[in-house]
Each structure stands twice: as structure tokens, then as C-alpha cells.
VEXDREN-2710 file (C-alpha; in Angstrom, 1 decimal):
% VEXDREN-2710
k/r/px/py/pz
1/UNK/-28.2/-1.2/-20.8
2/UNK/-25.1/-0.8/-22.6
3/UNK/-22.1/-2.8/-21.5
4/UNK/-18.9/-1.3/-21.6
5/UNK/-15.8/-3.5/-22.5
6/UNK/-11.9/-3.4/-22.5
7/UNK/-9.6/-1.0/-20.8
8/UNK/-11.6/2.1/-21.4
9/UNK/-14.6/0.6/-19.4
10/UNK/-15.5/2.3/-16.3
11/UNK/-16.9/1.6/-13.1
12/UNK/-20.5/0.9/-14.3
13/UNK/-19.8/-2.2/-15.8
14/UNK/-19.3/-3.7/-12.1
15/UNK/-21.9/-1.6/-10.6
16/UNK/-25.8/-1.6/-10.1
17/UNK/-28.7/-1.4/-12.5
18/UNK/-32.4/-2.0/-11.7
19/UNK/-32.7/-4.0/-8.5
20/UNK/-29.0/-3.7/-7.6
21/UNK/-27.7/-1.4/-4.8
22/UNK/-26.8/2.2/-5.6
23/UNK/-23.5/2.9/-7.3
24/UNK/-21.0/5.8/-7.9
25/UNK/-17.8/6.0/-9.9
26/UNK/-14.7/7.6/-8.8
27/UNK/-13.5/10.2/-11.6
28/UNK/-9.9/10.5/-10.8
29/UNK/-8.0/10.8/-14.1
30/UNK/-9.3/10.9/-17.6
31/UNK/-10.4/7.8/-19.7
32/UNK/-7.9/5.9/-21.7
33/UNK/-7.5/2.7/-23.4
34/UNK/-5.7/-0.3/-21.9
35/UNK/-2.2/-1.1/-23.1
36/UNK/1.0/0.8/-23.6
37/UNK/-0.9/3.5/-25.5
38/UNK/-2.2/4.6/-22.2
39/UNK/1.1/5.3/-20.5
40/UNK/4.1/7.8/-21.1
41/UNK/7.5/6.5/-21.9
42/UNK/9.3/4.8/-18.7
43/UNK/5.8/3.4/-17.4
44/UNK/5.7/6.1/-14.7
45/UNK/2.5/7.5/-15.7
46/UNK/0.4/5.2/-13.6
47/UNK/1.2/7.2/-10.4
48/UNK/-1.9/9.0/-9.2
49/UNK/-4.2/6.9/-11.1
50/UNK/-7.1/6.1/-8.9
51/UNK/-7.1/2.2/-9.4
52/UNK/-3.1/2.0/-9.3
53/UNK/-3.0/4.4/-6.2
54/UNK/-5.5/2.0/-4.6
55/UNK/-3.4/-1.2/-5.5
56/UNK/-0.3/0.6/-4.1
57/UNK/-2.3/1.2/-0.7
58/UNK/-3.3/-2.5/-0.3
59/UNK/-1.7/-4.2/2.8
60/UNK/0.7/-7.1/2.1
61/UNK/1.0/-10.4/4.1
62/UNK/1.6/-14.0/3.3
63/UNK/-1.4/-16.0/2.2
64/UNK/-2.8/-17.9/5.3
65/UNK/-3.7/-21.5/5.2
66/UNK/-7.0/-22.6/3.5
67/UNK/-7.8/-24.6/6.6
68/UNK/-11.3/-24.3/7.6
69/UNK/-12.6/-22.9/4.5
70/UNK/-16.0/-23.8/3.3
71/UNK/-18.5/-22.0/1.0
72/UNK/-21.2/-22.1/3.6
73/UNK/-18.9/-19.9/5.8
74/UNK/-20.3/-17.2/3.3
75/UNK/-23.9/-18.0/3.9
76/UNK/-26.4/-19.6/1.5
77/UNK/-25.7/-18.9/-2.1
78/UNK/-27.3/-15.8/-3.8
79/UNK/-28.9/-14.6/-0.6
80/UNK/-31.4/-11.5/-1.3
81/UNK/-29.2/-9.3/1.1
82/UNK/-30.5/-6.0/-0.5
83/UNK/-34.0/-7.1/0.1
84/UNK/-35.4/-6.4/-3.5
85/UNK/-37.2/-9.9/-3.5
86/UNK/-34.8/-11.3/-6.0
87/UNK/-31.7/-13.4/-5.4
88/UNK/-28.4/-12.0/-6.1
89/UNK/-27.7/-14.2/-9.0
90/UNK/-30.8/-13.0/-11.1
91/UNK/-29.9/-9.3/-9.9
92/UNK/-26.6/-9.6/-11.6
93/UNK/-28.0/-11.7/-14.8
94/UNK/-30.5/-8.8/-15.1
95/UNK/-27.8/-6.2/-14.8
96/UNK/-25.2/-7.8/-17.2
97/UNK/-27.1/-9.6/-19.7
98/UNK/-29.0/-8.1/-22.9
99/UNK/-32.4/-9.0/-24.4
100/UNK/-33.4/-10.4/-21.0
101/UNK/-36.6/-12.4/-20.5
102/UNK/-38.0/-13.7/-17.4
103/UNK/-40.2/-16.5/-16.1
104/UNK/-42.8/-16.0/-13.4
105/UNK/-42.3/-12.5/-12.7
106/UNK/-39.6/-10.1/-13.1
107/UNK/-36.9/-11.7/-11.0
108/UNK/-36.1/-15.1/-12.5
109/UNK/-34.1/-14.5/-15.8
110/UNK/-34.9/-17.3/-18.2
111/UNK/-32.9/-16.0/-21.1
112/UNK/-30.4/-13.3/-22.2
113/UNK/-27.3/-12.5/-24.1
114/UNK/-23.8/-12.1/-22.6
115/UNK/-22.5/-9.8/-25.4
116/UNK/-18.9/-9.6/-25.7
117/UNK/-18.2/-11.7/-22.5
118/UNK/-15.5/-9.8/-20.4
119/UNK/-13.1/-12.9/-19.8
120/UNK/-13.2/-14.3/-23.2
121/UNK/-14.4/-11.7/-25.5
122/UNK/-17.3/-14.0/-27.0
123/UNK/-21.0/-13.8/-27.0
124/UNK/-22.6/-16.1/-24.8
125/UNK/-26.2/-17.1/-24.6
126/UNK/-27.9/-17.7/-21.3
127/UNK/-30.7/-20.1/-20.8
128/UNK/-32.1/-20.8/-17.4
129/UNK/-30.7/-24.3/-16.5
130/UNK/-27.7/-23.9/-18.8
131/UNK/-24.1/-23.6/-17.4
132/UNK/-22.8/-21.5/-20.2
133/UNK/-22.9/-18.5/-17.9
134/UNK/-21.3/-18.1/-14.4
135/UNK/-21.7/-15.5/-11.9
136/UNK/-18.0/-15.0/-10.9
137/UNK/-16.6/-13.7/-7.6
138/UNK/-14.1/-11.4/-9.0
139/UNK/-12.3/-11.9/-5.8
140/UNK/-12.8/-15.5/-5.0
141/UNK/-14.2/-16.5/-1.7
142/UNK/-11.5/-18.9/-0.9
143/UNK/-8.9/-16.3/-1.7
144/UNK/-10.6/-14.0/0.5
145/UNK/-10.6/-16.5/3.3
146/UNK/-7.0/-16.9/3.0
147/UNK/-6.6/-13.1/3.2
148/UNK/-8.5/-11.9/5.9
149/UNK/-12.2/-13.1/5.6
150/UNK/-11.3/-16.1/7.9
151/UNK/-11.3/-13.6/10.8
152/UNK/-14.5/-11.7/9.9
153/UNK/-18.0/-12.3/11.4
154/UNK/-20.8/-14.1/9.5
155/UNK/-22.5/-10.7/8.3
156/UNK/-19.4/-9.5/6.5
157/UNK/-18.5/-12.8/4.8
158/UNK/-22.2/-12.9/3.6
159/UNK/-22.1/-9.2/2.3
160/UNK/-18.8/-10.1/0.3
161/UNK/-20.3/-13.1/-1.2
162/UNK/-23.4/-11.3/-2.4
163/UNK/-21.9/-7.7/-3.3
164/UNK/-22.6/-6.6/-6.8
165/UNK/-19.2/-4.9/-6.8
166/UNK/-17.5/-8.4/-6.5
167/UNK/-19.9/-10.0/-8.9
168/UNK/-19.6/-10.6/-12.8
169/UNK/-21.7/-12.7/-15.4
170/UNK/-19.0/-14.3/-17.5
171/UNK/-18.5/-17.2/-19.9
172/UNK/-18.6/-20.4/-17.7
173/UNK/-15.8/-22.3/-19.3
174/UNK/-13.5/-19.6/-19.3
175/UNK/-14.4/-18.8/-15.4
176/UNK/-13.6/-22.5/-14.6
177/UNK/-10.0/-22.2/-15.5
178/UNK/-9.8/-19.2/-12.8
179/UNK/-10.4/-21.3/-9.9
180/UNK/-9.6/-19.3/-6.7
181/UNK/-6.7/-17.5/-8.4
182/UNK/-5.7/-14.1/-7.5
183/UNK/-3.9/-11.6/-10.1
184/UNK/-0.6/-13.2/-9.6
185/UNK/-2.0/-16.6/-11.0
186/UNK/-5.0/-15.7/-13.4
187/UNK/-5.9/-13.1/-15.8
188/UNK/-8.8/-13.1/-18.2
189/UNK/-7.5/-14.2/-21.7
190/UNK/-9.3/-11.1/-23.2
191/UNK/-6.3/-8.7/-22.7
192/UNK/-8.5/-5.7/-23.3
193/UNK/-10.5/-6.4/-20.1
194/UNK/-7.6/-6.7/-17.8
195/UNK/-7.2/-3.4/-16.4
196/UNK/-11.1/-3.1/-15.6
197/UNK/-10.9/-6.7/-14.0
198/UNK/-7.9/-5.8/-11.9
199/UNK/-9.3/-2.5/-10.8
200/UNK/-12.3/-4.5/-9.7
201/UNK/-10.3/-6.7/-7.7
202/UNK/-8.4/-3.9/-6.1
203/UNK/-11.6/-2.2/-5.4
204/UNK/-13.2/-5.1/-3.4
205/UNK/-10.0/-5.7/-1.4
206/UNK/-9.8/-2.3/-0.5
207/UNK/-13.5/-2.1/0.6
208/UNK/-13.4/-5.2/2.3
209/UNK/-9.9/-4.4/4.0
210/UNK/-8.5/-7.8/2.5
211/UNK/-4.9/-8.1/2.1
212/UNK/-2.7/-9.2/-0.8
213/UNK/0.5/-11.2/-1.1
214/UNK/3.5/-9.5/-2.5
215/UNK/3.4/-11.3/-5.8
216/UNK/-0.4/-10.4/-6.3
217/UNK/0.5/-6.6/-5.5
218/UNK/3.2/-6.7/-8.0
219/UNK/1.0/-8.3/-10.5
220/UNK/-1.8/-5.7/-10.0
221/UNK/0.6/-2.7/-10.4
222/UNK/1.9/-4.3/-13.5
223/UNK/-1.2/-4.5/-15.1
224/UNK/-2.4/-0.9/-14.0
225/UNK/0.6/0.8/-14.9
226/UNK/-0.4/0.0/-18.5
227/UNK/-3.7/2.1/-17.9
228/UNK/-2.7/5.1/-15.6
229/UNK/-6.4/6.7/-16.1
230/UNK/-8.1/3.4/-14.9
231/UNK/-10.8/4.5/-12.4
232/UNK/-11.7/2.5/-9.4
233/UNK/-15.0/1.0/-9.2
234/UNK/-16.9/2.0/-6.1
235/UNK/-20.4/1.4/-4.6
236/UNK/-22.1/-2.1/-4.2
237/UNK/-23.7/-3.1/-1.0
238/UNK/-22.9/-2.4/2.7
239/UNK/-20.0/-4.5/4.1
240/UNK/-22.4/-6.2/6.6
241/UNK/-25.3/-8.2/5.7
242/UNK/-28.8/-7.8/7.5
243/UNK/-29.0/-9.7/10.5
244/UNK/-31.5/-12.1/9.6
245/UNK/-28.9/-13.8/7.2
246/UNK/-26.9/-16.4/9.1
247/UNK/-23.7/-18.4/7.8
248/UNK/-22.7/-22.2/8.5
END
């Protein structure tokens, strides 16, 4: 599977592959690179682009307290919510790594190469048991908790935590600097990937009806105005996990 990088990357970088739920791509606008080259003079060309339009439509509220947040509120880590007999982490590793090797069948990824990591731009080798590759929640779970997920039922929180639309294999050391930051507080050091990254955050927040802060929305719009043809990722899993899954 060829991985797409940079501002010209489209929804496929965040969508499904073998064993991950189906996907589709919104095709509003034409492809263009990130950065000022993708915009016309005055920066107004972003209006009408799928990702920017979606960002502009997000509800704005203040950040709620983190009180009560616990990872267990989103279910056990990497639950097999798509019922393909592979856990979510391995699904994403299979989707995002190259030169994949398995142990004990076709689920557990033992080796792979993260070619041109989206956050840092460097190549990273994955070996099972190593911490050099993380599976990042593009919208951090604690950020989601403070912007609506606190009020959801367990099924929706479990769905968010395991939705391929919200998951990405990335360099662990770079990812650790993100914490639970939103667009206003953290962006990938790899500037060529920022449009794709922000579009993914917008897509997840729109799909799950999460709100954004005023500062976050402004930061999203600022990035997406530099890439007016940026497409909006769609697809992933349903927004409610099967009834057999439970959260703490």
C-alpha cells in the first residue's frame, strides 16, 4: 500500500486497508499542495474547500473540566470493534506500515517500516515490543472528553477510541510531545503534513459532533486556508460500538 504524504495527501492516508472498515473520499475541490502556493492572493481561496468548510461549521464552546476523565471510560485498549478477529492496533499497523511481517498468523504485526512518518518526516522501524511507533488518536481522548465525550454513552466513546478515522501510526518520540493537545496547542513538526492532519481532526470532530474552542477553530482555519483544496476524510467505523463492548 502506498502511503500519501504532505499537504497533497488525501483521505486514503487515514482510511481503511485490509481488515479495517470501509472508506470513501469526499472529492470537493481539486488536489493542491499545502502552503501558500495552494491559495490565491489575499488568502480567501479557502472558502468552499471541503475541509475548511467543515472546520467553519464546528460548534464553538469553552473547554469543559477534565474532571472524571479516565482512559477506561473509552473501553479496553484496541478493542476489535470491527469484528475482524484482529485488534485495532494491529489493524492500523497493517494499514500504515510497509514491509509488514507477522507472528502467529495474519494479525499480530511483528515488523514493519513507517516510511516518512507523517509527524516527523523520518523513517521509523517498528518491531513488536518496541516503543518507536505509536498509534496516535488524532483527536486525543482526553481532549474529546472535555469537548463533548463526557456526556456520551459508553458505546460511542469506545467507537471513537477504535475508529480508523481517528488513528494513525506515527513516530513515538514525536507523538509524546503532543500529549492531549488540539490544533491550537500542537501541530506536527512536519509542516508538509499539517493540512492533512488538521483535516483529519476536523473530520473526527464533525463525525462525532465534538465541539472546538474558539482558539482551536481559529487555528484550524488558519492552517486550512493555506490549502484550499484540502479534502475531508470520511468513513471509518460506525459511531457506536457493538453492544458486547463495555467501558469502565
